C-alpha positions in Angstrom: 0.0 0.0 0.0 1.3 3.5 -0.9 1.8 5.9 1.9 1.0 9.6 1.7 3.9 11.9 1.1 4.3 14.9 3.3 3.0 17.1 0.5 -0.3 15.1 0.5 -1.3 15.7 4.1 -1.7 18.6 6.4 1.1 19.2 8.9 -1.4 19.5 11.7 -4.8 17.8 12.0 -7.5 20.4 11.4 -11.1 20.6 10.1 -12.8 23.8 8.9 -16.4 23.2 10.0 -17.9 26.1 8.1 -16.2 25.1 4.8 -17.2 21.4 5.3 -20.9 22.5 6.0 -21.0 24.7 2.9 -19.6 22.0 0.7 -21.8 19.2 2.1 -24.9 21.3 1.5 -23.9 22.0 -2.1 -23.0 18.4 -3.0 -25.3 16.4 -5.3 -27.3 13.7 -3.7 -26.1 10.1 -3.7 -28.3 9.0 -6.7 -27.0 11.8 -8.8 -23.3 11.0 -7.9 -24.0 7.3 -8.8 -25.6 8.3 -12.2 -22.7 10.6 -13.0 -20.2 7.9 -12.0 -21.9 5.4 -14.3 -21.9 8.0 -17.1 -18.1 8.5 -16.7 -17.5 4.8 -16.7 -19.3 4.4 -20.0 -17.3 7.3 -21.5 -14.1 5.9 -20.1 -13.9 3.0 -22.6 -11.4 3.8 -25.4 -13.6 2.5 -28.2 -16.7 4.4 -27.0 -14.7 7.5 -26.4 -13.3 7.3 -29.9 -16.8 7.0 -31.3 -18.1 9.8 -29.1 -15.2 12.0 -30.2 -16.0 11.3 -33.9 -19.6 12.2 -33.2 -18.4 15.4 -31.5 -17.2 16.4 -35.0 -20.2 15.4 -37.0 -23.2 13.0 -37.4 -22.1 9.6 -38.7 -23.7 6.3 -39.7 -23.0 3.0 -38.0 -20.7 1.9 -40.9 -18.6 5.1 -40.7 -18.3 4.8 -36.9 -17.2 1.2 -37.2 -14.6 2.2 -39.7 -13.3 5.1 -37.6 -13.2 3.0 -34.4 -11.6 0.0 -36.2 -14.3 -2.4 -35.1 -17.0 -4.5 -36.9 -20.3 -3.0 -37.6 -21.9 -5.5 -35.2 -19.5 -4.3 -32.4 -20.2 -0.7 -33.3 -23.9 -1.3 -33.1 -23.5 -2.9 -29.7 -21.5 0.1 -28.4 -24.1 2.5 -29.8 -26.9 0.7 -28.1 -25.1 1.1 -24.8 -24.4 4.8 -25.5 -28.0 5.3 -26.4 -29.2 3.5 -23.3 -27.1 5.9 -21.2 -28.5 8.9 -23.1 -25.2 9.9 -24.7 -26.2 9.6 -28.3 -29.4 9.7 -30.4 -30.2 8.3 -33.8 -32.3 8.9 -36.9 -33.0 6.7 -39.8 -32.8 7.9 -43.4 -34.0 5.2 -45.7 -31.9 2.1 -44.7 -29.1 4.1 -43.0 -29.0 4.9 -39.3 -27.2 8.1 -38.4 -26.0 8.9 -34.8 -25.1 12.2 -33.1 -24.4 13.3 -29.6 -27.6 13.7 -27.6 -27.1 17.3 -26.4 -24.7 20.1 -25.5 -23.8 18.6 -22.2 -22.3 15.5 -23.9 -20.6 17.7 -26.5 -19.0 19.8 -23.7 -18.0 16.7 -21.7 -16.3 15.0 -24.7 -14.7 18.2 -25.9 -13.4 19.0 -22.4 -12.0 15.5 -21.8 -10.1 15.6 -25.1 -8.9 19.2 -24.5 -7.7 18.3 -21.0 -5.8 15.2 -22.4 -4.1 17.3 -25.0 -2.7 19.8 -22.5 
C-alpha cells in the first residue's frame, strides 16, 4: 500500500467546520453521484470515447463509426446501443441508413473538455 507523502497531508490535523458544511450542503445527492459515475465509466472505454469523439465532429452512420473505431459494424452497433441507453447519443434513420449524433450540448461539452484536457 502506498503511503502519503508529506506534501499530500496537512502538517497538523484540522477541520474547517464552516467550509465542510458549505460543501456538504452543495454536493449532489447520492443517486446523482451514482448516475454521474456510471456515465463517466461508460465514456471511459477507449472505443466508445473514440466513437463519441467522432460524433463530436459530425453526425455519422454506423458503418462510418465502425470504420473510424476500427471495429466491426456489429460491435459498433452494440456500443451504440449502450451509448443510447445511457443517453449519450441519439439516432435517426434515413432510408436504410441509421445516423448517430451526440444527444445534447452537455455531452458535446463533456467529450470536448475531456479531449482538450488530455491534449494539455
